[in-house]
LOLODREN-115388 format. One line per field, with one value per residue (C-alpha): residue in three letters; y, z negated, x. Coordinates in Angstrom, 2 decimals, always signed. Each point is the difference from the previous one (the first is absolute). Example, Ala and Ser with C-alpha at 12.3 -4.5 7.8 and 13.67 -1.06 7.14 Angstrom:
BEGIN
res = c(ALA:SER)
v = c(-4.50:+3.44)
w = c(-7.80:+0.66)
u = c(+12.30:+1.37)
//
This chain:
BEGIN
res = c(MET:LYS:LEU:ILE:GLU:ASN:TYR:LEU:ASN:ASN:GLY:CYS:ASN:PHE:TYR:SER:CYS:MET:LYS:ASP:ILE:ASN:ILE:GLU:LEU:LYS:ASP:LYS:THR:HIS:SER:LEU:ALA:LYS:VAL:CYS:ALA:VAL:LEU:LYS:ASN:THR:THR:LEU:LYS:GLN:TYR:ILE:GLN:LYS:ALA:ILE:ALA:ALA:ALA:ILE:GLU:LYS:ASP:LYS:GLU:GLU:LEU:LYS:LYS:LEU)
v = c(+0.00:+2.43:-0.75:+1.07:+3.16:+0.93:-0.61:+2.11:+2.82:+0.00:+3.72:-0.18:+2.41:-0.25:+1.15:-1.44:-3.53:-0.76:-3.27:-0.31:-2.79:-1.33:-1.06:-0.94:+1.68:-0.73:+2.75:+1.03:+0.16:+2.13:+2.34:+0.45:+0.58:+2.59:+1.81:-0.02:+1.36:+2.83:+0.84:+0.18:+2.15:-2.52:-2.41:-3.63:-0.96:+2.04:-1.29:-3.63:+0.69:+1.51:-2.89:-2.55:+2.02:+0.15:-3.77:-0.65:+2.33:-1.91:-3.30:+1.14:-2.30:-2.96:+1.03:+0.19:-3.70:-0.91)
w = c(+0.00:-0.87:+3.34:+1.92:-2.11:+0.65:+3.71:+0.13:-1.93:+1.81:+0.73:+3.56:+0.77:+2.69:+2.83:-0.99:+0.09:+3.11:+1.96:+3.52:+0.56:+3.09:-0.54:+2.35:-0.33:+1.86:+2.50:-1.96:-3.30:+1.63:+1.56:-3.23:-2.01:+2.52:-0.18:-3.82:+0.11:+2.33:-2.19:-3.00:+1.99:-0.35:+2.22:+0.49:-1.55:-3.14:-0.16:+0.06:-2.50:-2.44:+0.50:-0.81:-3.00:-1.30:+0.44:-1.93:-2.78:-0.15:-0.29:-2.61:-2.65:+2.32:+0.56:-3.75:-0.24:+1.96)
u = c(+0.00:+2.80:+1.65:-3.13:-0.39:+3.63:-0.47:-3.16:+1.67:+3.34:-0.06:-1.25:-2.77:-2.65:+2.28:+3.40:+1.38:-2.05:-0.19:-1.35:-2.50:-1.69:-3.61:-2.79:-3.39:-3.19:-0.83:-3.09:+1.92:+2.69:-2.55:-1.96:+3.16:+1.16:-3.37:+0.17:+3.55:-1.02:-3.00:+2.35:+2.45:+2.84:+1.88:-0.94:+3.34:-0.69:-3.58:+1.17:+2.82:-2.48:-2.44:+2.70:+1.21:-3.60:-0.40:+3.22:-1.13:-3.28:+1.89:+2.55:-1.47:+0.52:+3.62:+0.58:-0.87:+3.15)
//
């Protein structure tokens, strides 16, 4: 548990310590995400980064079980 907490709190902020990933999205998912990003006045990249960060935050209790 301490290992995960240390990893999550390693000093990286939202825009540092970045990794590039290559994921496949269905056309409809991509289109809807792009529309949402435009409506929120952000980029698709930032929209997806924030969505993943929110999902990890939601699952923090699960990560603590490791």
